[in-house]
Structures are given as C-alpha cells and as structure tokens.
C-alpha positions as CSV (number, residue, x, y, z in Angstrom):
1,Q,76.4,70.5,32.0
2,V,79.0,72.2,34.2
3,Q,79.5,75.9,34.0
4,L,82.6,77.9,35.0
5,V,82.4,81.6,35.2
6,E,85.6,83.7,35.5
7,S,85.7,87.2,36.8
8,G,88.2,89.7,38.1
9,G,90.2,90.5,35.0
10,G,91.1,94.0,34.0
11,L,93.9,96.5,33.6
12,V,96.7,96.6,36.1
13,Q,100.0,98.3,36.3
14,A,103.2,96.3,36.3
15,G,104.1,95.3,39.8
16,G,100.5,95.4,40.9
17,S,98.1,92.6,42.0
18,L,94.9,91.1,40.7
19,T,92.7,88.3,41.9
20,L,90.7,86.2,39.4
21,S,87.8,84.1,40.4
22,C,86.3,80.9,38.9
23,A,82.9,80.0,40.1
24,A,81.6,76.5,39.4
25,S,78.0,75.6,39.0
26,I,78.5,72.3,40.8
27,S,80.0,71.2,44.1
28,I,83.7,71.8,44.0
29,F,84.2,68.3,45.7
30,R,83.2,66.8,42.3
31,I,86.1,68.5,40.6
32,K,89.3,66.5,40.5
33,V,91.5,69.3,39.3
34,V,90.9,73.0,38.6
35,G,93.4,74.8,36.4
36,W,94.1,78.4,35.4
37,H,95.4,78.8,31.9
38,R,96.3,81.8,29.8
39,Q,96.6,82.5,26.2
40,A,98.4,85.6,24.8
41,P,97.9,86.7,21.2
42,G,99.8,84.5,18.8
43,K,100.8,82.1,21.6
44,Q,99.7,78.7,22.7
45,R,97.5,78.3,25.8
46,E,99.6,77.5,28.8
47,L,98.8,76.3,32.3
48,V,99.7,78.8,35.0
49,A,98.3,77.1,38.1
50,S,96.4,74.0,39.2
51,I,94.9,72.7,42.4
52,T,93.6,69.2,43.1
53,N,90.7,68.3,45.3
54,D,93.2,67.4,48.1
55,G,94.7,70.8,47.8
56,T,97.9,70.0,45.9
57,T,99.0,72.9,43.8
58,L,101.3,73.2,40.8
59,Y,102.9,76.2,39.1
60,P,105.3,76.6,36.2
61,D,108.5,78.5,36.9
62,S,107.2,81.6,35.0
63,V,104.7,82.4,37.8
64,K,106.0,80.5,40.8
65,G,106.3,82.7,43.8
66,R,104.0,85.4,42.2
67,F,100.7,83.5,41.6
68,T,98.8,81.6,44.1
69,I,95.8,79.3,43.5
70,S,93.3,78.7,46.2
71,R,89.8,77.3,46.7
72,D,86.8,78.2,48.8
73,N,84.8,75.0,49.1
74,A,81.8,76.7,50.5
75,K,81.5,79.0,47.5
76,N,82.5,76.4,44.9
77,T,85.0,79.0,43.7
78,V,88.7,78.8,42.9
79,Y,90.9,82.0,42.9
80,L,94.1,83.0,41.3
81,Q,96.0,85.7,43.2
82,M,98.4,87.4,40.9
83,N,101.1,89.5,42.5
84,S,104.1,91.4,41.0
85,V,102.5,91.2,37.6
86,K,104.5,91.8,34.5
87,P,103.6,93.0,31.0
88,E,104.2,89.4,29.8
89,D,101.4,88.2,32.0
90,T,99.0,90.0,29.6
91,A,96.6,87.3,28.2
92,V,93.1,85.9,28.4
93,Y,92.9,83.8,31.5
94,Y,90.7,80.7,31.5
95,C,89.8,78.2,34.2
96,S,89.2,74.6,33.6
97,A,87.7,71.8,35.6
98,D,88.1,68.0,35.4
99,V,84.8,66.7,36.7
100,V,84.0,63.2,37.9
101,E,80.9,62.1,36.0
102,R,80.6,58.7,34.4
103,Y,84.0,59.5,33.1
104,V,86.2,62.4,33.9
105,N,85.2,65.3,31.6
106,S,86.9,68.6,31.2
107,Y,85.1,71.9,31.1
108,W,86.3,75.5,30.4
109,G,85.1,78.9,31.3
110,Q,84.7,81.8,28.8
111,G,87.9,83.6,29.8
112,T,88.7,86.9,31.3
113,Q,91.2,89.5,29.9
114,V,94.1,90.6,32.0
115,T,96.2,93.5,30.7
116,V,99.4,94.6,32.4
117,S,100.7,98.0,31.5
118,S,104.3,98.9,31.8
C-alpha cells in the first residue's frame, strides 16, 4: 500500500506564496506521474500540476506561470510552489501518484486546505 502525505497548507494573503509537500512512502522512481489537484466547495476536482518520472511538467492555464511542481528524489517528495496566489486558489489540495506495480495503480493523499484571503 502506497501512502501519500500532504503538508504545507494554511492561510495566505492574496499575492503571497505557499509551498505544499507530498511525501511518498515508496521510492519516487516507482511513480510514473505525480499530480497536484484541487477541489473547491461545490466544484469538481481539477488538476493543477503534474510531473512525470522524467521531469516533464504540465500545468493548466489557470495556474501557469504562478505554480511550479518539482521533485526531490532523495526525499521521495514532490512540491507545489504557489506564487501570486488568488482567492480563487482556495481549495483542498490533493496529491496523486500513478505507481508501477503489477499494473499502474493510482493513489491519493488525504488533502491539505489552502485558503487565500483577499
């Protein structure tokens, strides 16, 4: 069983910065893709960043240029650096991992709340 533990959420003012962490219980080299997602009240969960095991990153237009996903292989941790945050970034943020086992299985963390005040 793979565990993902998010941390770093909290309250931040609009225009500020926040860094989220996603620590995996397995070697990060076994993870094909790590994604950061968010879900605001009454809205569908959406992908905000992803990184593959070869370092390829992907962002939707809503966060491009403001959010940066990165990984520390030695710590089996993936980060989401959030800059110039906006009130509409308020949501619960989740990380996900597609892990190579017998098949590729997807795992999710428990989520961390990010609240941006105006």
